[in-house]
C-alpha positions as MATLAB code, in Angstrom:
seq = 'MGKIAVVAVGGNSLIKDKAHESVPDQYAAAVESSRHIAGMIEQGWDVMLTHGNGPQVGFILRRSELSAGELHPVPLDYCGADTQGAIGYMFQRALRNEFAKRGIEKSTATIITQTLVDANDPAFQNPSKPIGSFMDEQTAKSHAASDGWAVVEDAGRGWRRVVASPIPTKLVEFDAVQTLLDKGFTVVASGGGGIPVVERDGELWGVEAVIDKDYAASVIARDLKADLFLITTAVEKVALNFGKPDQQELDSLTLAQAKEYLAQGHFLKGSMGPKVQAIVWYLEAGGKEALITSPENIARALRGETGTRFVP';
ca = [
     126.316  -62.579  -85.451;
     123.460  -64.789  -86.664;
     120.205  -65.688  -84.972;
     120.629  -66.722  -81.331;
     119.094  -69.952  -80.048;
     119.132  -71.008  -76.404;
     118.957  -74.820  -76.375;
     118.119  -76.583  -73.102;
     119.031  -80.290  -73.096;
     117.630  -82.482  -70.313;
     120.048  -84.135  -67.858;
     118.250  -87.428  -68.373;
     118.970  -87.208  -72.116;
     122.570  -88.164  -71.296;
     121.414  -91.330  -69.541;
     119.259  -93.486  -71.783;
     118.461  -96.145  -69.161;
     119.832  -97.928  -66.084;
     122.160 -100.008  -68.273;
     123.829  -96.896  -69.749;
     124.833  -94.706  -66.800;
     128.630  -94.793  -67.161;
     130.657  -91.780  -68.259;
     131.393  -93.323  -71.709;
     127.658  -93.967  -72.114;
     126.881  -90.368  -71.215;
     129.496  -89.116  -73.660;
     127.955  -91.247  -76.434;
     124.609  -89.547  -75.720;
     126.312  -86.125  -75.820;
     127.763  -87.041  -79.227;
     124.260  -87.831  -80.471;
     122.848  -84.505  -79.210;
     125.848  -82.650  -80.639;
     125.020  -83.868  -84.135;
     121.619  -82.189  -83.927;
     123.108  -78.988  -82.471;
     125.775  -78.877  -85.194;
     122.960  -79.178  -87.716;
     121.385  -76.035  -86.255;
     124.715  -74.218  -86.469;
     125.057  -75.210  -90.136;
     121.716  -73.503  -90.682;
     123.112  -70.247  -89.302;
     122.129  -70.375  -85.639;
     124.448  -69.154  -82.871;
     123.797  -71.575  -80.012;
     123.987  -71.192  -76.269;
     123.589  -74.689  -74.853;
     122.475  -75.551  -71.355;
     121.832  -78.948  -69.807;
     120.365  -80.726  -66.816;
     122.518  -82.478  -64.213;
     120.113  -84.203  -61.813;
     121.345  -87.786  -62.246;
     124.993  -86.706  -62.251;
     124.630  -84.730  -59.006;
     122.898  -87.787  -57.554;
     125.953  -89.906  -58.404;
     128.289  -87.464  -56.633;
     126.085  -87.406  -53.543;
     125.964  -91.211  -53.508;
     129.771  -91.397  -53.708;
     129.941  -88.993  -50.766;
     127.614  -91.245  -48.787;
     129.625  -94.381  -49.553;
     132.944  -92.758  -48.646;
     131.667  -90.882  -45.583;
     134.133  -92.628  -43.254;
     137.154  -91.598  -45.305;
     136.439  -88.416  -47.265;
     134.750  -85.085  -46.692;
     131.238  -84.648  -48.158;
     130.747  -82.496  -51.272;
     128.394  -79.541  -50.657;
     125.530  -79.264  -53.127;
     126.754  -76.067  -54.793;
     130.120  -77.745  -55.464;
     128.284  -80.751  -56.934;
     126.769  -78.289  -59.387;
     130.177  -76.871  -60.240;
     131.665  -80.351  -60.714;
     128.911  -81.450  -63.082;
     129.018  -78.228  -65.095;
     132.681  -78.893  -65.773;
     132.318  -82.599  -66.571;
     129.233  -82.332  -68.782;
     130.585  -79.172  -70.401;
     133.736  -81.107  -71.299;
     131.596  -83.826  -72.895;
     129.812  -81.296  -75.102;
     132.990  -79.351  -75.886;
     134.718  -82.473  -77.156;
     131.665  -83.871  -78.938;
     130.924  -80.564  -80.680;
     134.579  -80.021  -81.610;
     134.690  -83.438  -83.275;
     131.367  -82.896  -85.045;
     132.455  -79.464  -86.301;
     135.638  -81.019  -87.705;
     133.622  -83.661  -89.587;
     131.362  -81.020  -91.105;
     134.048  -78.440  -91.838;
     132.483  -75.913  -89.458;
     134.914  -73.209  -88.322;
     133.740  -72.873  -84.726;
     134.944  -73.361  -81.172;
     133.000  -74.270  -78.044;
     133.583  -72.850  -74.575;
     132.090  -73.969  -71.264;
     131.559  -71.421  -68.506;
     131.037  -72.464  -64.893;
     128.155  -70.174  -64.028;
     126.425  -68.963  -60.887;
     122.723  -68.134  -60.818;
     121.492  -65.452  -58.464;
     118.409  -66.275  -56.397;
     116.565  -64.235  -53.790;
     117.548  -65.174  -50.236;
     113.926  -64.462  -49.273;
     112.462  -66.764  -51.920;
     109.579  -68.701  -50.252;
     111.135  -71.953  -51.548;
     113.731  -71.747  -48.763;
     110.916  -72.043  -46.208;
     109.388  -75.006  -48.043;
     112.125  -77.344  -49.362;
     110.555  -79.718  -51.873;
     113.215  -81.036  -54.263;
     114.368  -84.593  -53.341;
     118.096  -85.264  -53.707;
     120.435  -88.105  -52.815;
     119.680  -91.665  -51.817;
     116.792  -93.179  -49.893;
     117.420  -93.632  -46.165;
     115.705  -95.317  -43.270;
     113.879  -93.061  -40.826;
     116.593  -93.199  -38.143;
     119.367  -92.186  -40.545;
     117.231  -89.400  -42.016;
     116.372  -87.927  -38.627;
     119.994  -88.208  -37.529;
     121.043  -86.087  -40.544;
     118.249  -83.642  -39.773;
     119.539  -83.229  -36.222;
     123.282  -83.121  -36.948;
     123.425  -81.530  -40.423;
     120.269  -79.434  -40.485;
     118.775  -81.357  -43.404;
     115.097  -81.154  -44.274;
     113.920  -84.753  -44.750;
     110.634  -86.301  -45.876;
     109.141  -89.766  -46.184;
     108.749  -90.581  -49.873;
     105.682  -92.641  -50.810;
     106.614  -95.623  -48.674;
     109.977  -96.043  -50.417;
     112.039  -94.556  -47.613;
     113.197  -91.148  -46.468;
     115.020  -88.556  -48.584;
     116.625  -85.202  -48.155;
     114.785  -82.262  -49.742;
     116.206  -78.857  -50.639;
     114.788  -75.584  -51.871;
     114.189  -74.907  -55.562;
     114.160  -71.086  -55.765;
     113.303  -69.054  -58.867;
     116.400  -67.773  -60.742;
     116.703  -64.021  -61.223;
     119.871  -63.627  -63.313;
     123.016  -65.336  -64.530;
     126.005  -63.813  -62.729;
     128.363  -64.485  -65.662;
     125.901  -63.255  -68.309;
     128.402  -60.756  -69.781;
     130.882  -63.581  -70.439;
     128.225  -65.623  -72.263;
     127.219  -62.606  -74.353;
     130.839  -61.772  -75.227;
     131.652  -65.331  -76.328;
     128.523  -65.527  -78.473;
     129.440  -62.173  -80.048;
     132.864  -63.644  -80.866;
     131.291  -66.636  -82.612;
     131.719  -69.290  -79.925;
     129.172  -71.980  -79.195;
     128.679  -71.571  -75.454;
     127.832  -74.202  -72.829;
     126.636  -72.505  -69.641;
     124.156  -72.618  -66.772;
     124.429  -76.405  -66.497;
     121.851  -77.775  -64.078;
     120.363  -74.288  -63.822;
     123.663  -72.871  -62.612;
     125.142  -72.852  -59.111;
     122.578  -71.149  -56.849;
     124.014  -68.155  -55.001;
     122.566  -65.389  -52.861;
     123.974  -61.927  -52.232;
     124.755  -60.873  -48.663;
     126.471  -57.578  -47.878;
     127.763  -57.336  -51.441;
     129.220  -60.865  -51.483;
     127.979  -64.012  -53.198;
     127.347  -67.148  -51.145;
     126.567  -70.614  -52.457;
     123.395  -72.157  -51.078;
     122.164  -75.739  -50.739;
     119.453  -75.567  -53.374;
     118.541  -76.786  -56.851;
     117.457  -74.495  -59.688;
     115.202  -75.777  -62.446;
     117.389  -75.746  -65.559;
     114.520  -74.713  -67.855;
     113.688  -71.764  -65.604;
     117.337  -70.675  -65.681;
     117.463  -71.124  -69.467;
     114.369  -68.936  -69.743;
     116.145  -66.125  -67.874;
     119.147  -66.396  -70.216;
     116.952  -66.511  -73.342;
     115.183  -63.392  -72.072;
     118.376  -61.467  -71.328;
     120.080  -62.524  -74.582;
     116.927  -61.493  -76.473;
     117.237  -64.892  -78.131;
     115.403  -65.485  -81.404;
     114.543  -69.036  -80.332;
     114.202  -70.881  -77.034;
     114.377  -74.633  -77.688;
     113.785  -77.238  -74.976;
     114.520  -80.875  -75.788;
     112.823  -83.666  -73.904;
     111.823  -87.319  -74.257;
     108.704  -86.654  -76.345;
     108.269  -85.290  -79.863;
     105.373  -82.969  -78.988;
     103.597  -81.515  -75.973;
     100.222  -83.157  -75.352;
      97.032  -82.548  -73.434;
      95.781  -85.469  -71.311;
      99.206  -87.103  -71.673;
      99.168  -90.888  -71.369;
      95.365  -91.083  -71.424;
      93.071  -92.502  -74.132;
      92.120  -88.964  -75.202;
      95.706  -87.715  -75.450;
      95.932  -84.789  -77.883;
      99.302  -83.736  -79.300;
      99.749  -80.019  -79.904;
     101.416  -78.546  -82.995;
     101.395  -74.950  -81.785;
     100.327  -72.792  -78.875;
      99.964  -69.074  -78.340;
     101.138  -67.522  -75.092;
      97.518  -67.149  -73.960;
      96.745  -70.802  -74.705;
      99.859  -72.009  -72.886;
      98.920  -69.991  -69.781;
      95.357  -71.292  -69.911;
      96.428  -74.941  -70.147;
      98.915  -74.443  -67.311;
      96.187  -72.946  -65.135;
      93.931  -75.907  -65.941;
      96.614  -78.313  -64.682;
      97.307  -80.037  -67.990;
     101.098  -79.976  -67.536;
     102.436  -81.712  -64.429;
     104.986  -80.071  -62.121;
     107.349  -83.026  -62.354;
     107.421  -83.231  -66.147;
     106.124  -80.788  -68.766;
     104.918  -78.082  -66.370;
     108.278  -76.341  -65.738;
     109.138  -76.432  -69.452;
     105.903  -74.723  -70.476;
     106.192  -72.247  -67.588;
     109.746  -71.382  -68.661;
     108.523  -70.674  -72.185;
     105.626  -68.571  -70.871;
     108.077  -66.343  -68.949;
     110.313  -66.022  -72.019;
     107.400  -64.996  -74.270;
     105.993  -62.612  -71.650;
     109.385  -60.856  -71.602;
     109.244  -60.263  -75.363;
     110.561  -63.603  -76.633;
     109.886  -64.389  -80.285;
     109.465  -68.149  -80.580;
     109.954  -71.354  -78.592;
     109.944  -75.063  -79.382;
     109.650  -78.280  -77.401;
     110.646  -81.537  -79.090;
     112.964  -84.542  -78.763;
     116.671  -84.137  -79.680;
     116.468  -86.342  -82.782;
     113.613  -84.191  -84.122;
     115.324  -80.791  -83.818;
     115.923  -80.400  -87.561;
     112.355  -81.401  -88.456;
     110.930  -79.127  -85.757;
     112.919  -76.161  -87.072;
     111.382  -76.841  -90.507;
     107.914  -76.824  -88.947;
     107.344  -80.536  -89.517;
     106.999  -81.610  -85.872;
     107.476  -80.457  -82.300;
     105.259  -77.992  -80.427;
     105.803  -74.359  -81.407;
     104.992  -71.510  -78.991;
     104.421  -67.975  -80.247;
     103.440  -64.695  -78.536;
];
């Protein structure tokens, strides 16, 4: 087996803009990302690919809302399972076609994975992750009373449901991922951070929660002892003072520098913060190297020409 890379692709990378939300549009974006991943594989990397699913889960929830008078609602953990299968299929097909073009003798397998979280995680007492559509106050409070939802008013735009975002502890199907990688497969797993489950009396139970996909990828990179943890996002490099006149792009960071900048509040919780935190955990656990860059710059970043490189 070659060097192992865990590659985390953002869910928004499959949806370029509001005009390109359809399934064929998403597949076209998966094809584009697959070209860059196939390029890594040509260079000798064994890749475990994970992806976000926020917009796609939102679409399923919206369909449930619109069909509420006719069909049963889809619980959040099943939304995660549905999107893992659909997005995994996109990448399986896109990678298979790209491998054929390049003469790469490889197969791709998607695993529907569960991610174990602690039932006592404080996040369950403080739901903070908005999901689903905006509602008026009456509808929101009706759901809170009848369905037990936690709801909040969102910046004057309406009311939304919020769910917990607990910290992942391990991938339940880790052995399957490891075995497939050992056999030479490119593996798609832990989509959307995996389906959150808790253990009660020796049994697993799905919970209404959302796991940060970069945090989950960090756990997998740690347990695989991956040689590289690569997170793709909308920007080419991580920056200090992002979007301000004194913005400063960063070529490389040590673990100590990354922790210091996080503590200083340079990386926001809703954007770069979780990505940098995920890398910090990976490096603290003995990880070797991590990169953040945009999908189209993967090859250049691997050559050291761009991207932000993190080292112990």
